BAFI-3210 file (N, C-alpha, C; in Angstrom, 3 decimals, decimal comma, padded with zeros to 6 digits):
// residues 52
n [1|2|3|4|5|6|7|8|9|10|11|12|13|14|15|16|17|18|19|20|21|22|23|24|25|26|27|28|29|30|31|32|33|34|35|36|37|38|39|40|41|42|43|44|45|46|47|48|49|50|51|52]
n.u [006,102|006,859|007,390|009,232|008,120|009,090|008,883|007,291|007,501|009,205|009,724|007,122|006,715|008,906|007,941|005,552|006,515|008,217|006,157|004,636|006,249|006,417|004,108|003,830|005,700|004,817|002,236|003,156|004,535|002,893|001,364|003,222|003,730|001,257|000,974|003,351|002,600|-000,180|001,257|001,817|-001,097|-003,372|-006,140|-009,420|-012,632|-015,105|-018,349|-020,977|-023,754|-026,779|-029,588|-032,680]
n.v [047,390|044,483|040,991|038,090|035,091|031,707|028,857|025,688|023,318|021,389|020,394|019,407|017,444|015,726|015,106|013,656|011,277|010,228|009,700|008,180|005,715|005,494|004,417|002,147|000,568|-000,118|-001,194|-003,544|-004,584|-005,335|-007,155|-009,179|-009,752|-010,555|-012,965|-014,548|-014,995|-016,724|-018,782|-021,427|-022,499|-024,729|-024,719|-024,195|-026,297|-025,537|-024,690|-027,144|-027,030|-026,117|-028,214|-027,535]
n.w [-006,577|-008,237|-007,329|-008,069|-008,056|-006,656|-008,009|-006,647|-007,879|-008,137|-005,386|-004,700|-006,639|-005,831|-003,474|-004,125|-005,461|-003,369|-001,366|-002,949|-003,004|-000,384|000,312|-001,514|-000,518|002,206|001,773|000,286|002,387|004,221|003,111|002,426|005,425|006,027|004,668|005,435|007,904|007,691|006,402|007,693|007,839|007,720|004,922|005,484|005,106|003,517|004,456|004,106|002,019|002,308|002,038|000,422]
ca.u [007,392|006,371|008,588|009,337|007,688|009,830|008,178|007,599|006,913|010,319|009,423|006,011|006,736|009,826|006,768|004,680|007,202|008,527|004,971|004,135|007,208|006,412|002,641|003,669|006,622|003,999|001,184|004,033|005,294|001,786|001,067|004,278|003,810|000,155|001,632|003,636|001,759|-000,777|001,745|001,258|-002,137|-004,369|-006,928|-010,529|-013,333|-016,404|-019,575|-021,955|-024,603|-027,913|-030,223|-033,937]
ca.v [046,627|042,945|040,068|037,006|034,014|030,701|027,704|024,752|022,404|020,436|020,047|018,712|016,297|015,021|014,573|012,768|010,325|009,546|009,236|007,135|004,687|004,601|003,919|000,910|-000,362|-000,299|-002,219|-004,867|-005,460|-005,970|-008,394|-010,038|-010,065|-011,622|-014,115|-015,449|-015,329|-017,660|-019,983|-022,678|-022,523|-025,720|-024,237|-024,668|-026,668|-024,681|-025,556|-027,881|-026,046|-026,678|-028,184|-027,078]
ca.w [-007,594|-008,067|-006,739|-009,051|-007,123|-007,179|-008,290|-005,445|-008,438|-007,756|-004,320|-004,932|-007,513|-005,039|-002,205|-004,462|-005,442|-001,930|-000,906|-003,537|-002,959|000,855|000,257|-001,894|000,378|003,249|001,264|000,132|003,572|004,924|002,122|003,102|006,673|006,128|003,738|006,504|009,243|007,554|005,700|008,198|008,012|006,427|004,764|006,062|004,487|003,232|005,156|003,244|001,523|003,010|000,723|000,588]
c.u [006,872|007,759|008,360|009,021|008,211|008,424|008,306|007,442|007,868|009,851|008,160|005,829|007,945|008,822|006,442|005,403|007,679|007,165|004,412|004,952|006,892|005,263|003,039|004,520|005,758|002,977|001,922|004,440|004,107|001,340|001,994|003,954|002,458|000,173|002,146|003,258|000,887|-000,189|001,376|000,075|-002,723|-005,481|-008,512|-011,554|-014,625|-017,203|-020,461|-023,150|-025,902|-028,699|-031,743|-035,120]
c.v [045,018|041,905|038,841|035,875|032,636|029,688|026,341|023,509|021,081|019,567|018,930|017,325|015,371|014,151|013,566|011,533|009,506|009,013|007,866|005,622|004,111|003,770|002,015|-000,114|-000,663|-001,481|-003,380|-005,422|-005,895|-007,232|-009,639|-010,545|-010,946|-012,778|-015,026|-015,776|-016,603|-018,882|-021,485|-023,296|-023,736|-024,696|-024,776|-025,188|-025,741|-025,537|-026,082|-027,034|-026,729|-026,867|-028,050|-027,817]
c.w [-007,289|-007,992|-007,839|-007,878|-007,641|-007,226|-007,085|-006,360|-008,571|-006,565|-004,333|-005,484|-006,796|-003,929|-002,749|-005,085|-004,155|-001,491|-001,673|-003,073|-001,497|000,836|-000,486|-000,727|001,626|003,003|000,981|001,336|004,469|004,413|002,627|004,468|006,836|005,679|004,818|007,706|009,111|006,661|006,058|008,422|007,118|006,051|004,811|005,153|004,547|003,909|004,156|002,956|002,185|002,003|001,250|000,329]
res [m|s|h|h|q|s|s|d|k|g|a|a|f|t|g|l|i|v|t|s|v|a|l|f|l|l|a|f|g|i|v|k|w|t|n|a|k|f|a|g|h|e|p|g|k|a|p|a|a|a|e|h]
***
C-alpha cells in the first residue's frame, strides 16, 4: 500500500524568505554600525607617491 507523501515546499519557501530577510537585515545593520563608527573621523591623506 502506498502512502501519499506531503510536500514541504511551503515550509522550504518560508525558510528561504525568512533567511533572506534575516541576512539582509544583518548586512544592513553592519553597514549602518560601521558608518556610525567612522562618521566623526577625518579621512587620512594618501601617502605621496615615490618618484623614481
